[in-house]
N, C-alpha and C positions, 0 to 999 in steps of 0.2 A: 425661430422655426417652431411651429406647432407639430409635435411628434405624434399626435393622436391619429390622424388619417393614415400615416405611414405604418403605425403600429397595427392598425386594422388590416392593411394590405399584407403585411408580413405575417400576421396571424393566419390569414387564409392560405398563404403560400406554405407555411410550416406544417410539418407532420408532427403534431404535438403529442408528448407522452407525459403530461402533468408537470409537477414542479421539477423533478429531476430528468424530465424528458429532454431530448435534443432533437431539433428539427433535422430530418433527413435532407431537406432542402439545404443546399450548400451556400446559397448566396441570395441576396435580395438586391433590388435595383432601386437606387434613390431617384425620385422623379425630378431632381433639381435641374438636370440638364440633359435633354434628350440626345445631344450630340456627344456628350462626354459623360457617359453613365458611370456612377460610382458603384463598384462591385463590393459588396459587404457580406459578412457572415450573419446568419440568423441563429440566434440562441434562444432556448426556452428555459434553461436551468436558472433557478432562482426567481422565476416569475410566478405570481399566483395563478393557479389553474393551468400553468404551462403555456400561456399565450406567447407566441413567437414575437421576438423583437430583434432589432439590429443590435449587434454587439456594441456599436457606438452609443446606443441609447441606454445601456445597462448601467445602473448605479451601484456596481460592485465589481470586484476583481475576478475575472473569468478568463481562462485560457482554453483554446480549442485546438484539437489536432485532428486532421483528416486522415482517411485511410492511406493516402499517398505519403503523408508525413510519418505515419506510424511505420509504413514499410521501409522508408529510407532510414529511420532510426534504428531498425533491426535490433530491437531490445533483447537482452538476455533473459529478461523476466518482466512481469507486469510492473514491479516496482522500478525497474530500470527505465521504463518508459516515462514514469512520472517525474524523472529529472528534467523533463521539458517544461514543467510547470514552475513558475517563479514562486518563492515563498516556502519552498520545501527543502529539507535536508534529507536525502535518500541514501541509505546504506544498503545497496543491493549486492554486496559482496558475499552474502551468505549462500548464494546458489539460486535455484529456480523458485524457492520458497523461503519464508522466514526473514523478510527484510525488516529493517528499522527505519521508520519514516517519521520525521518531526515537522511541525508546521509553525512558521512565523514566530519562532522564539518560544513557543509553548514548551514547558518542561516535558521530558520524555526519556529518551536514552535507550529504550528497548521496545520492540514491536511497533505499533502505530496507534496509540490511544486516541488520537485526534484526526484519524483518517477513515472515512467511510467509502467503500467501493460499492458502487451500484451498477446494475445492468438493467437497461430499459426502464430506469426510473425508480427502482426499488433496491434497498441495501441487500447485499448477499446474506449478511448476518447482522442483526440489529445492533449487537454489541461489537464495536469496531475492533476490539482486541481482547483475547484471553491469553494467558501465559502460553507461549509457544504457538500462538495462532493469531496472525493479523489478517485482515480481510484480503489483502492483495494475494495471499497464498491460495485463496479460493478461486482465483480467476486466471485464465490463460488467454493470451492475445493470439488471434489467428486471422485468417482472411474473412471471417464472418463479421468483423467489426467495421462499421461504417464511420464511426466518429467517437471521440472522447472529449469531454469537457471537464475542467477542474475549477471549481468555485471555492475561493478562500474567504472565510468570514462572511461578510455581507448578510443576506437574509437566512443563511444556513441554520442558525439556532431555532428558527421558527418552523421550518417545514421538514418533511420526511422524518428521519429518526432524530432530528434536533442536533446534529453534529455541529459544534461551534467552530471546528477547524476547517478541514478540507472535505468536500464531497466530490469524488470523481465518478463520472457516469459513462459507461460504455454502452453505445447504442448499436444494436444489431442491424445489419443490412436487411433490406426487404426484397420481395419478389419484383419481377419486371414483366412488362408486357410481352417481350420476346424472350425466348430461352437464351440465357447467357451463362457463362461459366469461366472458371479458371482452374488450371492445374499447375502447381508449383513444386519443384524439387529443390531442396537445399542441402548442401554439403559444407564441410568446414575442415580446417586444419587440425581439429580435435576429433575427427571421425564422426561428426554428426551426420545422421541420415534422417531426413525429414521429408514427408510428402504432405502437401496441403491441397485441398480440393474445395471448390465452391460451385454451386449450381443454383440459378434463380430462374423463375418463370411464372407462368400463369396456369392455375389448375382448372378454373372455370370462370364464368363471368364475375368479375370483381373479386375473385379469390386468387391470392398470389402466394408463392412459397419461396423460401430461401433455405438451403441446407448446405452444410459444409463442415469441415473439421480437418484433423491432421493425425498422422502417426509419426512418432519421433523416437530416436534412440541415439545415445552417445555415451562415451566414458566420462563426459564432463569436461569443461574447460580446464579444470584441474584434474588431470587424468587419474581416475581411480583404478585403471587396469582391468575394468570390466564395464559392462553397460550399466553405469550407475544412474544415468538419467534416461528414463523411459516414460513415454506417455502417449495417450491418444485422447481425442475429443471429438464429439459429434454434436452439432447444433441444428435444430429445426425451428424455423420461424414462419408462421402462417398469418396472413392478414386478409381482412375482408373489408372492402370499401362499402359503406352504407350510404343511403340517400342523405343522411344528416350527420355523418361521422365515419368512424372506423373502429373495427374490433381486431384484436390480435391474440395470438397464443405462441409461446416459445418454450422450448425445453433444451437444456444443454447437459450432456453427460461427459464427465471428465475423469480420467485416471492418469495422474502425472506426478512423478516423484523424482527427486534428485539428491545427490550428496549434500549433507549439511556442512558447509564450510565454516570453520571456527577460527578464532584467534590462535595463532601458533607462534613458536619462537621467532623473534624478529629477524634472526640471521638466516632463516630458511628461504628458499626461493619462492617467488610468488605463485608458482604453479604447484606447490606442495599440498598434499592432503594425506592425512595419516591412514585413512581407511584404504584397504586393498583386498585383493582376492584371498589372501591367507588369513588375515586377521578379522574379516568382516563378521564371522560367526562368534558370538560371545555369550557366555553363561552369566546371567544377571540374577542377583538375589531379589526375591520378592517376599516381603514380610506380610504376615497375616495373623489374625487372632488364633491362639492355640486352644480356645475353649475353656481355659482355666484362668482367665484374666491376664494372661501374658501374651508373648509374641513368639511365633515360630517362623522360620525362613525356609522357603523352597527355592529351587533354582530352575530358571527357564532359559532357553537359548533363543537369542534374537539376532537378526541380521542388521548390523550397523550400516550396511550398504543401502538399506531402504531410504535413509536420509529423511527429508521432509517433503510433504506433498499433500495432494488433495485427491480423494477418491469419492466422488459424489455427484449430485445432480442439482441443477437450478432450473426451476420451471416458473412460468408466470402467464398471466393473461391481462388484457386491458381493454377498456371500452371508452371511446370518446364521442360525445354526442353534442350537437348543436340543437338545443331545445326550442329555439326561436325566441323572438322578442328580447334578445340580449342575454338569454340564459344558456349556460353550457354545463355539462357534467363530465367529469373524468373519474374513472374507476380503475384501480390497478391492484392485482393480487400476485403474491410471490411465495414460492416454497423452496427451501434449501434443505438438503439432507445428505449426510455422508461422513467420512472419516478424514480428519486432519492430524496425522501422526508425525512424531519427531523421534528420530533415532540417530545417534552419532557419538563420536569420541570427543569429549570435552576436556581440555587440558586443566591440570590442577598444579599450580606453581610453576616454577621455572625449570628448564632442563638442567641436568647435572651429569657428570661422568659416572660410569658404572662403578668405579672404585670408591665413590662416595658412600655406597651402601656397605655397611659393616657386617651385616648378617650374611654369612657365606651361603646359607641355604637359599636366600633370595636369588643370588647370582648364579647358582648352579642348577636350579630347577630346570630351566630351559635356556639359560644364557651361556652354556658351555661353548667355548670357542670364540667368544667375543673378547676383544681387547679391553683392558682396564679403562681406557679413555673413551670408550664408546659412549655417545650421548644417549641418555635415557630420560624419560619424562613420565609423570603420572598422567594417565588419561582415564576419565570416567566414562563408562558405557551408560549413556543416558537413554531411557526409553519413556516416551510419553504417548499414550493412546488417548485420542479424543474422538468421541462420537457425538456429532452435533445435528440439531434440527432447528428449523425456524420457519415461521409463517408470518407474512406481512400483508396488510391491506391498507390502502390509502384512497379515500374518496373525497372529492371536492366538488362544490357547486358554486358557479360564478354568475353574477349579474352585471351587465355592462350598460351604462347610460352614455350620453354624449361625452362627458368629461370625467366620469367617475366609474370605477370598477371595484366590486366587492366580491371577495372569495371566502367561503367558509369550508373547512375541511375537517375530517376525522381520520386519524392515523392510529392503527392498532397493530401490535406485533406480539408474538410469543416465541420464546426460544429455549432450548434445552442443551445441556452438556452432560455426558457420562464419561468420566475420565479416570485414568489411573496412571501413576508415575512410579518409576524407580530410577532415581538420579543419584549422582555421587559415584559410588562403586569404583573407586580409583584403584588402578593397578599399574605397574611399571611396564612400559613398552620401549623397545628401541625407537629412538626418534628418527624415523625415516618412513617414507611411503611404504605401506605394507609391513611396517616394523613389527617384529615378533614380540609376543608377551614374554617377559623375563621373570615375573614374580607375582605374588599375591598382594593383597592389601597390606600396607605397612602401618606400623604404629611407632610411637616415640622410641621404643627400645631398639628398633631396627635401623634407626637413622642417626646420622651425626652431622655436625657442621651445618652447612647452608641448607641441607634438606630437612632439618629438624622441623617437626610440626609446630604450628602455632595453636596451642590448645586454648588460648584465651578467646579466640573467635571460632565458633563451631564450624563455620563454613570452610575455614582454612585447614582444619584438622585432617590428617592424611586418610583417616578411615571414615570420613564424613559420608553419610548416606541419608537420603530423604525420600520418603514414599508418600504418595497421595492416592486415596481412593475416594471419589466424590461424585455426586450427582446434583444437578441444579436445574431449576426452571425459573423463568422470569416472564413477565408480561408487562406491556406498556400501552396505555391509552392516552391519546393526546388530541385536543381540539385546537385548531388554529383559525385565526381570522385575519384577513389581510385586505387592505384597501389602497387604491392609488387614484389620484386625481391630477388633472392637468390644468395649468394656468399659464397661458401663453407659452413661453419657452421653458417653463418650469414644470417638473413632475415631482410630486410628493408621494411617498409611500410609507405605510405603517403596517406592521404585522405583530401579532401576539400569539403565544402558544402556552397552553396550560396542560401539563402532563402529569400522569401518575404511573409509578412503577412498583410492582409487587415482585419480590424476590424470595425464593426458597433455595437454600444451599446447604447440603449435608456433606461433611468432610471428615475423614479420618486421615490424619497426616502426621509426619514425623516417622516413627516406627509404628506401622499400623498394628493396632491391637483390637480392632473391632468396635472401638468406642467412637461414635460419630457425634460431632458437634453440629447442630442445625441452627442456621441463621435465617431469620425471617425479617423482611423489611417491607415497609409500605411507605413510599416517599413521594412527595409532590415537588414539582418544579415549575417555574414560570420564566418564560423568555420573551424578549421583544426585540424589534428592530425598527429603525426609522431613518429615512433618508430624504434628501432633496437633490434633484439633478437639474442642472442648468445647461441647456443647449444654446450657448451664446453665439454659435456660428454653425454653418451648414455641415462642416466636417470636424467640429470639435466641441467639447463640453467639459464640464466638471461636476463632481458630486461630493457630498459629505454624508457619511453614514455613521450611526452608532448602533451597537447591538449589545445585548446582555444575554448570555446563555449559561449552560451548565452541563456537566457530565455526571450522570448517576453512577453509583458504585456498581462494578461488575463482580462476578463471582470471586475472582482472585482477591479483590480488595477485602472481602470478609475474612478470607483465610489469613491474609497478611496482617490485617488490622483488627482481628477478632476481639482482643481485649478492649481496644479503643471503641469499637462499635458497641459492645455490650455495656460500656460505660456511658453511652449516650451520644457518641459522635455520629453525625449523619453520613459522613464519608463522601458527600457531594463536592465536586470541584466546580467552582464558580469562575466564569470568564467574562470580562468586559472588553469590548473592542471599539476602536474609533478609526475611521478611514477617511482620507481626503484624496480624491482621485482626479486625474487629468486624462482626457481621451482625445486622440487625434487620429483620424483615418481618412486617407485620400487614395487615389488610384495607385500611386507609386510608393506610398509610405504609410506607416501607422505607428503610434506610440501610445501605450497604456501604462500610466505611472500611478502607483498608489502608495501614499504615505500612511503607515499604520502604527497604531499604538495599542497594546493590549496588556491586561493584568489578569493573572490567574491566582487562585487561592485554593489550597487543599490537595495539591498533586502529591501522591505517595512517592517517596524516594527511599528505596530499600536496597540493602546489600543482598544480592541474589542468594537464596538458599538459607538466609538467617532470619531472625525475628527482629532485626534492627531496621526500623523504618521511621522516617520523619515525614512531615507534610510541608511542602514548599509553598512559598508565595513568590511570584516572579512578575517581571514586567519586561516588555520589549518595545523598542522604538525602531522602526525600519522603513525601507523603501523598496518596493517591487517595480521592476521595469520589464515590460514585454513589448518589444518593438520589431519592426520589419521594414526594410527599404528595398526598392527595386530599381535597378539601372539597366534597362533593356533586358538582356538575358541573365543578368546577375542579380541574386537576391542575398541580402545580408540580414540575419536575425540576431536579436539581442534578448537574452534571458538573464536577469540579474536580481540578486537579493542582497541588500545592505542592511544590517541590523545590529542592535546592541541588546542582547538578551541577558537579563541580570536577575539573580536571586535577591529578593528585597527583604527577607525576614528569616530569622532562625540562625542555626549554627554556621551556615555558609553565606550569610548576608554579604552582598557586595561581589560575590563570585559570578563568573559567567555561567549561564545555563549549560549543562553538560552536553558535549558532543556536537554542538551546533556552531558553525563558523560565523564570524561577524560579516564575512562577505563571501559570495560565490558569483561568478560571472561566466556565462557561456555565450560565445559568438559562433553562430552557424552560418554556413554559406551554401549556395547552390548556383551552378552555372550551367545553362543549357546551350548546346551547340549542335551543329550538323557536320558529319564527315561522310562524304560519298553517299549522300542521301539517307544516311542513318542518323536518326536523332539520338543524342547522347546527353548525359548529365554527369557532372562531378559535384559532389557534395561532401560536407564534413562539418566539424566543429572543434573549437578549442575551449576547454573549461578550466577555470582557475578557482581553487578552493582555499580559503584561509585557514589559519591555525584553529584548533579546537582543544577542549580539555576532556579527558576521559571520564571524569566523575565530577560530582558537585563540589568536592573539596578542591578541585582544580590542581590536583597533585601531579598529574602527568599531562604533558602537552603532546597533542597529536599534530605533527607539522603539516602545513599546507602542501598542495601539489597541483600540477598542471597535467591535464589529460587531453590527448589529441585523437580524434576519430576521422576517418576518411572513407569515402565510398565513390563508386562510379556505376552508371547504368547505361545500357544500350537498348534502344527500342527498334526492333526489326520486324516490321509488319505486326503480327499478333504475338510476337515473342519478346519478353523482357528478360535481359540478363543483368544481374546486379552483383557487384562485389562490394562487401562492407568490411572494413578493418576497424576493430574496436581497440582502443589504447595502442595507437600506432607506434609510439615510442617506448612501449612496454614500461610505463611509469609504475613505480612501486608505492603509490600513495596508500596511506593508512586510513581506514574508516573508523576503527575502534581499537582500544587496548583490551585488557582482560577485565571484564566487568566483575569477576569474582575475586580477583586479586589485583588491584590497580598497579601495584608495584612490581608484579611479575613481568618479565620481558616477553609477553605474548601480545601479538598484534594481528589484526585481520587486514590484509591488503585488498585493494581493488583487484578486479579480475585481470589476469595478464593479457597480453596481446593475443587476439584471436581473429580469424578471418572466416567469413562466410561467403559462399558463392551460391546464388539461386538462379534458376531458370524457370520462368513462368510462361504458360501459353494461355491466352485469352480467346474465347470463342463465343 
């Protein structure tokens, strides 16, 4: 089968948004059989210049989710939605923000260093992770989203911000010829109150609008006892159809925060959270220079109930032109600005009984009336303020001949951070929701037995405190060149990228004394990808791809590896990947299977809060499965990742990469039926996750677990009623242990059972 004519037809049908763009067109029609047409998805992610192609023709691993699939998933956060993409390990148990997301056995363990979240084709923030801020925290899912695609590996290292791991792209809905809209109200068994609205239409000839958003409030799935999760969002998207293309503009304003859920004592219930109405206000020490070469401390009051979230805006514009004679131009520009703060109670060590404290002053300051066996624990009031800005531009020019296409592009971005931290700050609290403060910071003289401080490791000492005052800016310029050509049933593609990043980062950390260390870096990187795709049948094919990419150092790496960097280390992480894929898609079934192998070199592995860091080398061999089968009104979906991620060099050689399971499998189902002329659906899924290890030393095993979700929907004329039950059996699965003290009995559970009920009216 020669894919070239079909690729052209699909390109005309797709509404392209460049490399990371996704066609608004939901399906393409294969011309192979007029009587039995094959309905297929159109994707543009990972294609040079954003040319639309059938998913069946893609020579890379890509998963697509429609707005209907997003709605039925009823995710608790953006990260929670990403569990639908194979090849990912997602820990969304931290609340509405602050997930940990790992990709294909790449080393990680915190935040999401190899995940880029894009909207309408541009990354929200060019650096995928800063400490206490990963990209999914900057995005909220609502009714304005048309579609999301997740591309793993493949041509990722060459285009956009050069992410070698996962690029997820959320595409906004567009205006319609006729005025249409939706209003949806959602409630839950945890007192969620949420209203969503969407309106689309036509402003004038060839000018269309889409606008929508939400207002939301709840105490949280782990009930804080006050409205700990509050948010609102508004999005506007304008498009203009041109004689030879399209132009668009969008802006999204968001303010949405929620409690930061942390690892806590393993014996506590899964709906426990320490923060409550009485203890949320905390005085936190903030150190600063005293003007005489020393340090002085002042005290400020903060609200731990703020948790984690995003208060900012994302705006962008794009232009797509057909210049004639095979030439096309795509231009995209984006701007992000706002605050991504983190506040919460972080446990320090294991719980103990009150009578373990020998200094009576500690127990009588505010602990009068408590029994001697009352469980107490040290919690640190951590405060991290981050003010971020970013601008991004991506322009590409393509020329297409009968059997060859060449695309040249230029990507440029700049971003800033202004941040300060006060973390540590441990004090004793009653171990209970809204547990009261019972004493001040302890030291060795105030403790005995099992509560004694470990002074050999600074991070474990009971009075540990760490401050950061920093400002940084970085810019990246990259040129990329891609070509593809067609020879019978074979498609060959090749892409290269040459990038330069300049970084300036000034930081005063530890006990702030007004002495700033400034790091300056000017680094170059080269990435490439090459693939061959063989369409050996009308409905199936195979591909082989190699790529070599890299991850530049971000601001935090200079702070953590300052001595190493000044001694000449470039701090760049290198990644090589190999993929062998099989693709099958027909009317009633599809299967996309990808065998992958990757190697990484140079990933930092640090004890949180200390200067103890190493750099890992790893490898991973694995298989991704993404399948779907239809039997009449019944649909069964398969999402599976089988892998062996291993540390291959250094102190932990031979150990499993931390926190990632060797297998995870999700089976989803949907059954459509009619009762009394009312269309209905029952849907759900069963997920099984294997054992993991909490750290690179593999000292603590995190046991596997099984999670069940269930939902139902009824469609009554223009009204949709949906009930969604997450974690139906109330499984107490563990996503992580204590990253600061692996041997402490602190764990973070998956979210407990929760139920959402929504009613939507479409007009």
